[in-house]
C-alpha positions in Angstrom: -59.0 12.7 -19.9 -58.8 13.7 -17.0 -61.5 14.3 -14.6 -61.8 17.5 -14.6 -62.3 18.0 -18.3 -64.8 16.0 -18.6 -66.8 18.1 -15.7 -65.8 21.6 -18.0 -67.3 19.3 -20.7 -70.0 18.3 -19.3 -70.6 22.1 -17.8 -69.9 23.6 -21.5 -72.8 20.8 -23.1 -75.2 21.9 -19.7 -74.7 25.9 -20.7 -75.2 25.3 -24.2 -78.0 23.4 -23.5 -79.8 26.0 -21.2 -78.7 28.9 -23.9 -81.0 27.0 -26.6 -83.7 26.6 -24.3 -83.8 30.2 -23.5 -83.4 31.4 -26.5 -86.6 28.9 -27.8 -88.6 28.6 -25.1 -88.4 32.5 -22.9 -87.4 34.0 -26.5 -83.8 35.5 -24.3 -80.5 35.9 -26.1 -77.7 35.5 -24.3 -74.7 35.0 -25.4 -72.5 32.2 -23.5 -70.2 34.5 -21.5 -73.0 36.5 -20.5 -74.9 33.1 -19.4 -71.6 32.3 -17.6 -72.1 35.7 -15.3 -75.7 35.5 -14.9 -77.8 33.3 -12.3 -81.4 32.2 -12.6 -82.5 35.0 -10.2 -80.9 37.4 -12.7 -81.9 35.7 -16.0 -85.1 37.1 -14.7 -84.2 40.2 -14.4 -82.7 39.9 -17.8 -86.0 38.8 -19.2 -87.9 41.7 -17.8 -85.6 44.8 -18.7 -85.8 43.9 -22.0 -89.8 44.3 -21.4 -89.4 47.9 -23.0 -93.2 49.1 -22.5 -94.3 48.3 -19.2 -98.0 47.7 -20.1 -96.5 44.5 -21.8 -95.0 43.5 -18.2 -98.2 41.3 -17.4 -98.7 39.4 -20.2 -94.5 39.1 -20.5 -94.8 37.4 -17.2 -98.0 35.2 -17.2 -96.4 33.9 -20.9 -92.6 33.5 -20.6 -91.4 34.5 -17.4 -93.7 33.2 -15.1 -92.8 29.0 -16.8 -89.1 29.9 -16.4 -89.5 30.6 -12.6 -91.5 28.1 -11.9 -88.8 25.7 -14.0 -86.4 26.5 -11.7 -88.2 27.1 -8.6 -87.7 30.1 -7.6 -90.0 32.6 -5.3 -91.9 35.0 -7.9 -93.5 37.3 -5.5 -89.4 37.6 -3.6 -87.8 37.9 -6.7 -90.3 40.5 -8.1 -89.6 42.8 -5.4 -86.1 42.3 -5.9 -86.5 43.8 -9.3 -88.0 46.5 -8.2 -85.0 47.3 -6.2 -82.5 46.0 -8.3 -84.4 48.8 -11.4 -84.1 51.9 -8.8 -80.2 51.2 -7.9 -79.6 51.0 -11.8 -81.5 54.6 -12.3 -79.9 55.9 -9.2 -76.9 54.8 -9.8 -76.7 57.0 -13.1 -76.9 60.2 -13.6 -79.9 62.9 -12.3 -79.8 63.8 -15.6 -81.0 60.8 -16.8 -83.5 60.3 -13.7 -86.0 60.0 -15.7 -89.9 58.6 -14.9 -89.4 55.7 -17.4 -88.2 53.1 -14.7 -91.6 54.4 -12.4 -94.4 52.9 -14.7 -92.0 49.9 -15.3 -91.7 48.9 -11.4 -95.5 49.7 -11.0 -96.7 47.6 -13.7 -94.5 44.6 -11.9 -95.7 45.9 -8.7 -99.4 45.2 -10.5 -98.4 41.8 -11.2 -97.4 41.2 -7.2 -99.6 39.5 -5.1 -98.1 39.1 -1.2 -99.7 42.2 0.3 -96.6 42.5 2.5 -94.0 42.4 0.0 -96.6 45.3 -2.2 -96.3 47.1 0.8 -92.1 47.1 1.0 -92.5 47.8 -3.2 -94.3 50.8 -2.0 -91.8 51.8 -0.4 -89.1 51.4 -2.4 -91.0 53.1 -5.0 -91.7 56.1 -2.7 -88.1 56.4 -1.6 -86.9 55.8 -5.0 -89.5 58.6 -7.2 -87.0 62.0 -7.1 -89.5 64.7 -5.9 -92.4 66.4 -6.4 -93.9 62.9 -6.8 -95.3 62.1 -10.4 -98.9 61.8 -10.4 -98.9 58.0 -11.0 -96.3 57.8 -7.6 -98.7 60.1 -5.2 -102.2 58.6 -6.8 -99.8 54.8 -5.8 -98.8 56.3 -1.7 -102.2 57.6 -1.6 -104.5 54.1 -2.8 -102.1 52.6 -0.2 -102.3 54.6 2.7 -105.7 53.7 2.9 -105.4 49.7 3.3 -105.9 48.1 6.2 -102.4 46.1 6.8 -99.5 46.5 9.3 -97.7 48.6 7.8 -99.3 51.0 6.5 -98.2 53.5 9.8 -94.5 53.0 8.4 -96.2 54.1 5.0 -97.5 56.9 6.7 -94.8 57.8 8.5 -92.7 58.4 5.6 -94.9 60.1 3.4 -95.8 62.6 6.5 -91.3 62.9 5.9 -91.8 62.6 2.7 -94.7 65.9 2.1 -91.5 68.1 4.0 
């Protein structure tokens, strides 16, 4: 047996062990072929994608996803912001008729789990840019709430808000 084959076998065994872990510990089922295309970050995205009701996001994040994030030494806040951006890209790449507000509730639920004020403002801006005008009450309320905060990025938010009003 050559070294290359042994190496491939070790990788396969390792991937299969990871898959069993994902299934048992994190309630995340993936096929081996899917798993091999993913990174630890995109697996977190898949876990979040599978939470269908936005109100379940905080609990799922704490109980299931956070332990996975910690095990793999991922940056939780940056990851949540990237997920919100990813969510917006997925929705805007679909046709306009499918572009409804279900992503908004999910994005805002994820935002509600963030604690880094700097990144929260980035997320609010992302949601603001991604939301269809006229905004839903929830988006309007989110933006207004952050306009009143004392933070260096409030100016950027105010300028963007003024542009959106036009």
